[in-house]
N, C-alpha and C positions, 0 to 999 in steps of 0.2 A: 609121695611125701605129703604129710598132713600139714594144713595151715591152721595153726591154733591162734586164737585171738582173745583178747581180754573179754571176760564175761560181763554182760551187761544186766544180768538178773539182779545183781546187787543194786545197780543203779536204779532199776525199775522199782525195786522195793523202797529204796530211799525216797524216790519221787513220790511214791504212794504215801510214805510216812510224813513227808514234809518237804517243801520246796527249798527251804534254806539249806538243809543238809545235802540235797541233791546238787545245789549250786556249788557247795564246798567240794563234793566229789568231782564235779566237772573241772573245777580249777585245779584239782590235784592230778587227775589222770586223763582228762578229756574223755570223749566217747569214741568207741570204734566197734564196728560190727561188719559182717560180711554176708553178702548173699550171692551165691553162685560165682565164687572166685572174685568177689569185688569188696574192697575196703571202702567204707564211708567214713570220712574224717572231716570234722569241722575245721574251717579256716581259723587260723590263730595268728597272733603276733607277738607272742611271748618270747623271752630270750632262751628258755631251757628247751632241750630236746624233748620230744613227745614220742612215747612208744606207740607205734602204729599196730604191730602184731608180732607173732613169733613163728619161725619155720621149724618143722619137726619131721624127721624122716622115719618110716616104719621099716626100713631095710635092716637086715642083720649084717652089720658092718664088721663084726668080729673085732679083731685087733687092729683094724685099719684106722689111721688118722683121717677124719673127714673135716671138711669146712664147707660153709654156706657162701654161695656167690650170688650177688644181685646185679642185674643188668636191666637196661631200658631207660625210659625218660626220667631224669633227675637222679639216677643211680650214682652214688658217689658224691653228689653235690647237695641235692635236697634230701635225699634219702640215704641212710647208711645202715649196714647190716653187721651184726656181730658174727664173725666167722665161726665161732665156737658154739654160741648158744642159738644163733639164728634170729635174734631179736632185731626188728626193723624200727628205726627211729626216724622222725622228721626233724632234720637239723636246722631248717630255715623257715622263715615265715611263709605260710600258705595263704594265698589270696585268690579267691574264686574268680574275681573280676579280671585277674591276669591269666589264670589257667584253671579250668574246672575239674580236669581229671588227668591221671598219669597212668601209663601202661608199662609194667615191669615184668621181668621173668626171674625166677629163683631156681637154683640148682645145687645139688650136693656133689662135690668132687673130692677126689683123693687129695689130702693136704700135701702129700709128698710128691705125687706125680701129676697133679691137676687133671687126673683122669676122671671124666664124669662117671658117677656111680648110678645115676638114674637120669631120665630125660628131664629137660627144663620145664617148669610150670609157670604159666602166664597168669597174672592177676592184674586188676585195675584198682587204683586208689582214686576215689572220687572225693573232691573237696566239697564239703556241705557249706552252704551260704549261711552267714550270720548278718545281722543288721549293723553293718559297719560303714555305710556310705549315706550321707545326708542328701536330701533332694537339692537339685541345682536348677536355676533358671538360666539356661544357656544364652537366650536371646535378650536378657534383660540388661540395663533398665529399659523400660518401655515408654513410648509416647503415643498418645491417642487424643482424639477430638470428638466432640459431640455437639450438635447445635444447642444453643441455649433454649430454655423453656421446653425442653423435651419432656414427655410424660414419664412417670415412674415406670421402671422396668425396661426402659430403652437400652438395648445392649450398646456398650461403649467399645470394648475390645476384649480379647481373650489372651490369657498368659498360659504358658506351658512350662512345667518343671519335669525334670527327669531324675530317676534314682538308679544308681549302677547295681543295686542288689538284685538278687534273683526274683523275678516277678511271679514265678510259678511255685515258689516255696515260701510258705508262711506269709506274713504281712509286711515283710521288710520293704517291698517296693510299692505298697498300696498308699496312695497320697490322698490327703484331704487338705483343701484350701480354705483359708480364712483371711479376713481383712484386719490389719492391725491399726492402720491409720487411714482416715478418709471418711469416717462416719460423721454425720448421718447422710452425707451426700451420695455415697456410693455403696454398693454391696457386691459380693462375689459368690457365685455358685460353688459350693464345696467340692463338687465332683468335676464339673466341666471348666472351672476356673474362669467363667465368663463374668466380666465386670458390668454392672448395670447401674442405671440412675435409681436412687433411692429416695430423692427429695423432689417435691414438686416445685415448679417455678424458679428454677435456677437461672439467674439473670447475668448475662455477661457484663452488662454495665455496672453491676455490683461487684462481681468477682470473676476474673477471667480464667485463672489457672488454679488447679488442685493437684496436690501430691498425695498419692495412695500408696500404702505399703501392703503388699499381699505375702502371706506366709503359706508354704507347702510343708506338711508334716507327714512322715511315713508311719508305719505300723497302724494305719487306719485312723491316725489322730490320737491313739491312746497314749497314755503316760509311758515314758521311756522311748518314744519314738524320736528320731532325728528330724530336724526341720531346716528349711532355707527360706530366704525372703528376697523380694525384689521390689523395686519402686516403679510406679506407673504415674507419668505426668499427664494429666487430662486437661485439655484446653477447650473452653466453650467457644464455638464458633458463633459469629454474628448472624442474626436474622433481622429483618426490618420490622422491628417491634416498637420503634420510637419515631414520632413524627418530627418534621423540621420545626424549628421554633425561632421566630425573629427575635433578635436581641432587644429591639425596641418596637413599640407599637406605632410610633409616629417618627418619621424622618422629615427633616427640613433642609432644603438646599436653596442656595441663591445662585442663579445662572445668568451670566451676562447675555444680553440679546445678540451680541455679535459672535457667540460661540459657533464655530463651523459645524455643519452637519456631520454626523458620524463620530463626533468627539463625545467623551464621557462628561456627564454633568453631576454624578453622584454615585455612591455605592450603598447597597443594603446587603445584609447577611442573615441567613437563617441557619442556626446551628442544629446539628442532628447528632444524638448520642451514638448512633450507629457508625460503623466504619465501612470503608471500601465503597462498593457500588450501592450499598444500602443507605449510605449517607449523602449520595448525590441528589441534587435537587434542580429543577428547572424553575425559572421565574417568568412571570407574565404580568401584564397590566390588564386588569379585569374592569376597571372603572376609571372615568375621568380622562380618557384619551380618545375622544370621539373623532378629533381631527387628525389623529395619527402623528402628533408632533413628536412623541417619545417612543422608545422601544427599550426593552430590558433584556439583556443576554447574560448567560452564565459564564463566569471565568472558570475554565477547567482546572486551573491550578489551585485557586483559593476557594472555589465554590461560592463566590460572591456574585450578587446581582449587579451588573453594570448598567446604570441608567444612561442611555445615549440619546443624542438629539437626532431625530429623523427628518425634521423639517425646520427651516429657520424660525427663530423667535422674532417677535415684533413687540417691543415695549409699548408702542403707541396703540397697538390693537388689543393686546391682552397682556396683563402684568402678573398674573398668578395662575397656578394650576394646582389641583388636588387630585392625586392618583391613588388608586388602591391596587397594590401589587400582591401577588400570591406566589408562594413557594410550594412546589409539589415534588414529592419523591419520585425518582425515576423508576425505581423497582418497588414492588409491593407484594406482600404475602397474600396468597389466595384466601387464607383463612381470615385475614383482617377485614375483608369486605370492601376493599378499595384502597387507592393510594392515600398516604398521609399528606396533609397540606396545612399551610398556615397563611394568614394574611397580615398586612401592615398598611398604614396610610403614609403617603409621601406628599408633602407640600413643597412646591416649587415657587419661588419668587423670582420674577424676571428683572434683572437689573439693567437700567438704561445705559446705553453706550452711544458714543458719537459715531454715527454711521455714515459711510460715504454716499454720495448722491446716487439716486437710482434712475436709470433711463426708462423712458416710457416703453421701449422695446429693446430686447437684447440685440437685435440685428435690424438694420434699416436697408431697404432696397430702393434705390433711386435710379432715374433714367435722365439722360441728356443727349441731345443731338450732336453728332460729330460736326465740327467746324462751327460750333455755337460760339457767339462772341464772348470775349472776356468779361468777367463780372456777372455772367449769367447765373441766376439763383437755381441751384439744382435741387435743393430740398432743405428740410429743417429737422434737426434732432432736439429732443427735449429730455431734460433731466431735472429732478427735484431732490431736495434734502428731506429724507424721511423723519428726521428728528422733529420733536415738538417745537424747537426753537426756529427751525426753518431758515437755514443760512442761504444766501444767494450763491449761485452756481456760475462758473465761467467755463467756457468750452475751448478746447484746443485740438489740433490735429497732431497725431504722433507721426513726426516727420520720417521716422524709420520705415513707415509704411507708405510715404509719399516722397520718395527721394528726389523726384524731379519737381516737386512743389507745383503740381498741376491744379491744386485745390486750395481754397481758403475757407475759414470759418469765422463767423462773428462771435467774439468771446462772450457777448451778452445774450444774444438770442438764439445762437446755434444754427444760423443760416449758413449752408455750404454754398460757396460760389466758385465759379471757374477762373483759374488763374492763368492757364495756357490753353491754346486750341487743342482739341482732341481729334484723333483720327481712328475710326473703327477698324480700319484695315490693319492698323498697327497693334492696337490693344482694344479688345472688345469690352473687357471688364477691368475695373479698378477697385481694389478692396483696401480701404483706409480704416484706420482706428481713431476714433474720436474719444477724448478724455473729458470728464466733467469733474471740476475741483471745487470744493467749498471755499468761499472767500475767507471765512474766519479760520479755517484750519486747511492748509494746503496739503497736508498729508492724507486727507480723505479724498481719494481719487477713485473714479469708476471709469470703465472703458466700455465702448460699444463698437461693433463692426458695422461699417457703412459700405455696402456693395453698390457701386455705380456702374450701370450698363450704358455703353455708348450706343446710341441708336443710329441706324444707317441712314445716309442721304445719298442720292445719286451723284457722286463726284468722281466716278472712275469710268472711263470709256472702255467698252469691250474690245478685246484683241484675240488674235488667233490663239488657239490652245497650245500650239507648238509652232516652231518654225518649219513650215511644210516645204518640201521639195518634191515636185511631181515629176514623173518620168512618162514620156509620150513615145509610143512605138511608131516608126516610120510607116509601117504597114498597118497602122490602126485604122479603124473604121470610123466614119462620121457618126457623131453622137455617143462615141465611146466615153465612159466615165474615166477621167484621168486621175482625179483626186477628190476625196470627201473632206470638206473643211468644216470645223466647228470652232466656236469662240468661247471665251470665258470672260467673266466680269468679277472684279474684286468686291463689288457691292453685293448686298444681300437683301433684295426688296422682298416685302411680305408677299406679294402676289407672284413671286418667282421671276425668272429671267425669260425674255423673249427677244430674239435678235433678228434684225432685218439686214439682209445682205444685198448689195448692188454693186455694179461696176462703176468706176469713176465716170463722170460725164463724157470725157473724151474717148472712153473705151466702150460706149454703148453700142456702137456699130463695129465692134471688133470682129474682123473677118475670120479669126482663127479659133476663138473660144467663146463659150457662153456658160452661164451658171443656172442651176435649177434647185429651187427650194425643196428640201426633203421633209418639211413640216415637223422637224424634231430639233430645231435650232442648229441645223447643219445644212450645207449646200453641197451639191456635186458639180464639179467643173467638167464640162464636156467639150470635146473637139468637134469643130465644124466641118472639117474636110479631111482627106487622107493623103494629102500632098506635102506632108512635112518631110524635109530632107536635111540631114546634118550639114552637107556641104553648102546648103543655102543659108540656114540659120540654126545654130546649135542650141540656143537657149532663148526662152521667152519670159517676160515679166508681166504678170497680170495683177494690177492693183484692184483691191476689193474694199469697199466701204462697209463697216459693220456698225449698226446703230442699235442701242438698247431701248427699252420701253419705259425708262425712268422719266421723272419729272424734275427738271427738264431732261430730254433725251441727250445722251452722249454717244459720240461716234468716233471712229478712228479708221485710218486707211492702212491696210495691210497688204503686202505684196506677196504673191505666190509665184515661186520660181518653177518654170517648167523646162525640163531638159529633154531634148530629142535624142532617142537611143535606137540602136539596132536591136531588134527582137527576133526570137525564133517564130516559127509558124504558129506555135501555141501561145504567143504573146508574152513569152518570158524574156525579160531584159538580159541582153548579153553584153553590150558594150555601148557606152555613152560618149566616147571620144571620137576624134576625127582621124584616127590612125589609117583608116582604109584609104583616105584621101590624101594624107600626107605622104604615104608610100604607094604611089600608083604602080610600082613594079610588082606589087603583090607580096612584098615581104611580111612575114608574120611578126608578132611581137617577140617571139622567142629568138628569131633570127636577128632581130634588131638588138636585143640584149647581148647576143653572142658577139656581134660586131663591136659594140661598145666596150665589152670586156677585153677584146683583143687590143683595141686602141689604148685602153688604160694600162694594159700590161706592157706595150711597147713604150709608153711614156715613162713608166717606172724604170725600165731597163736603161733608157737614155739618161735619166736623172742619176742613177747609180753610176754609170760610166762617167759622167761629167764630175761627179763628186770624187771618185777615185782619181781622176786626172789632176784635180785641184790639189788633193792631198799629196800626190807624187811630186808636184812642182813646188811644194813649200820650200823656201830658201833656208829657213832656220829650224834646226832640231836640236833640242837639249838632250844630251846624253845623260843617262841615269848615273853612270859611274864617274862623270866628270864634275868638277866643281861648278856650282851653279852660277858662279861669277864669270865663267868663261862661255862665251857665245861663239860657237864654231860655225862659220859660214862656209857651206860646201858649194863649189862651182863645178859645173860639168866640164869646163875647159881646164887644161893643165896650166899651172902657174909658170912663171918665168924663172923660177929658181932664186938663188941668192942675189942675182943682179937685179931682180925685179924690185925695186925700192918703192914703187907706187902702191903695192899691195900691203905694205906695212908702214903705217904712219905713227911714229913715236909720239907725236903731239897729242894723239887721243889718250895716251896714258897719263898725261899731265893733268892734274886736278887743280883748278885755281883755288879751291877751298881746302885743299889737303894740308896746307901749311898751318892751318888752325887746329888741325887734329880732330875736326868734327865733320863728318861726312853725312849729311842728311839724306834720307830716302823719300822720294815723292811718289813712288809707284805703289806703296802699301800703306795701310793705316792700322798699325797694331793696336790691340786691346790694352796691353800693358806698356809701361815706359821703363827703360833700363838706362843706366848711365852709359854714355858714349865711350867707346874705347879710344885710348890715346893713340893717335897715328904717328907713324915715323916721319921724321922731317926729311924731306928730299933735299939732297944737295943741289947745288947749282949745275953740277955736271951730270946729274941723273945716275949715279953709281948704283943706287938701290934698285932702280928700275932694270938696269942692265943685268944685275945679278938675278933678279927675279925672272927675266926672260931666259937667261941661260939655264936656270934650274928647270924651267918649264920645257925648254927645248931638249934638255938632257932626258927628262922623264918621258917625253913623247918619242924620242929616239929609241929608248929602251923598252917601250911598251909595245909588245907585238900586236896588241889589239887596236892600236891607234891607227886611224886612217892615214894613208901616205899623201897628205895634202901639204903643199908647200906654203900655203897662205893661211895665216892665223891672226885674228885681231882679238886683243884682250882689252876690255874696258874696266878700268878701275874707278871711274867716276860714276856714282850712282845717283846723282841729283842732290838737290838741296831741299831743306825744310822738313824732313822727315823726323818725327819725334822719336823714331826707333833708333836713329843713328845709322852709321855705316855698317854693313855686314861684311865689307871687304877686309881682308887681312893684309892688304898691301901697305897700309899706313898705320898699323897698330904696333905698339911697343912690345906686346906680349906675343908669345907663340900660340899657334892654334891648339896646342896641347893643353894650354892653360884655360882654354875657354870651355864653357859648359852650355851646349846648345839645346838643352832639354826644354828651356822656356819657349822655344819655337813651336813645341807641340801644343802649347796652351793657347796659341794665337788662332787656331782653327785649322781646318783641313788644308788651306792653301799653303800654310807654313810648315805643316807636318812633314811633307816631302822634303823640304829644304833642310829641316833638322836631320832627317835620315841621311841625306847626301853628305852633310858635314861629318856625321858620325862615321860613315863609310870612309871618308877621306882620312879621318884620324887613325882608323884601324889600318888602312893601307900604309900610312906613314910609319906607324909602329912596326909593321911587317918589314 
């Protein structure tokens, strides 16, 4: 099968004759040609179909009906074929940027049977690029920065544009850059798109930000090419090219002389047109501050110089100061030759103020002997008014520092005297505060500390360092050291302590003990013989006189207790009591303890036995299930029966106060008071009592748990004078069922059991 295409020889002749006619031919038929089974077709966007080529077969088909079939990429959608003529048309827009080529196959088949008449032929349709895409700045808009005062030609930044057209065919993708806005400050390289400084001396303080418009044009920048633009915002960064400058050349301040040190007396400010670290400055005083009265520091927030007082001012000694201060940049450019700086003059006038008195010394140290007499002058403090007027001063002691009022001070001359005797052994130091106040202005007060040291005198006698108790072995040897004794003295002499030890005069010829000086303020007590026995004398008392070296010397008598003990052969104390002689039969201490334990155990058993017997013989027992008003007396002997009239006395049931209906209780003292219950009036014949007894007898006879005792005594009389009234129901007009005994629980534990008994009685009655 032959592939026939539209001939381009006519197009070539037209182009040779004139470009305008060739363009008309392109608009009418487009261009198409083939090399080695390849169509080359320019991309287009028109609405009308474009003829790509024509298929033609060389076979002798005779009378057969044939048709052309197209298959492959875009067949039937982008490309269509005329089945009869074999013409191939492009039906849709072809865009090289979407797809650059298509591969298709063509074949001749029988129109009736679709039987292939020859093998399929493959060909390629390649879309040829045209300049239909403008350049684009994908990363725009841009921001860049460059230091101010940069030299001409300094690179700032680089921009990049892209073109979607084919870079290998023609000049459709060849870009050329130019600057549309931003002259004369900046320029752009047409090929590399590098933006550079174009003007010398660009100062940030004059203008900080610039807007530059860059254009990219394809077709090598020739006419007819497409273009795109972007913006570049360029900021000039600061360099330290401006010195600090004081707003004034002369500053004047008035500072009161009582301004505390460290406080601010004034501010100065050096302005810098730079920003950030380049605008920071440090301040210093370079002249007029020889005595170091002032200092100047930088406020990190406001960049101001704060003039502060370093030493106190004194109006009377100096009333004015003239200082020269300097402001210096912290950072500097190496090319500038050194840091920028500026100076200004500061004049300070000291203002007079009423100052408090000033002590001659901030702290006084005085000494006084202990036990010095009252009104002894210890020392003197002195204060003066530093003002030129010179007010008089009065002195006082701050009693918060002298709570016991041990010292006094003369208000006029400041002499400190003793008000109470002092004891060094109690307090060695006394720290008091003395105040000085101006007579004309009492609010002006100064304070000074006075440390008073109490000096020692020999007023304490030495004594033993501790309460010694020595132990002497019976088998000790003569000359054996029994105890080493030392002494202490509360006094503290300058030359130190030295103690002299001796026995009391009546003990100088002591036959048992002697003492030896150890030359270190201690002595050793020695035994004179080895015949000490516990059975003869168990304990010895040795009085010793201790004297110090003070003036006058002080002494005291101390007694050393020496106990005779039994010791082992090695001299180790084993026992210091006389048990061996108290128990001649040779019983040991363990055996003695065992015997004592047995005796104590027997005593405990006897006591328990006696206690149980006493509880068993108790005559009165209150039964829990009986009314608390009934006291049953149990006898071990049997009663006489009904004929025994002596065991039952009806007279005991008669209450002389029952007629009044108020039966006071004297055996209890309730917390609450209740209204007394109205008692029943007993008749002269005692019928109510008989009925009560009969009821009780009937209950006892029918109660299988009741004891078979023939003798019972019931006492209805409960005494007089009780504020709680009678608890008996013998003489009350109401029945027990009408009574509520819960209040008895509130009277305490002693009445809680009584309330429970009444409640049990009511429940039994209801049953």
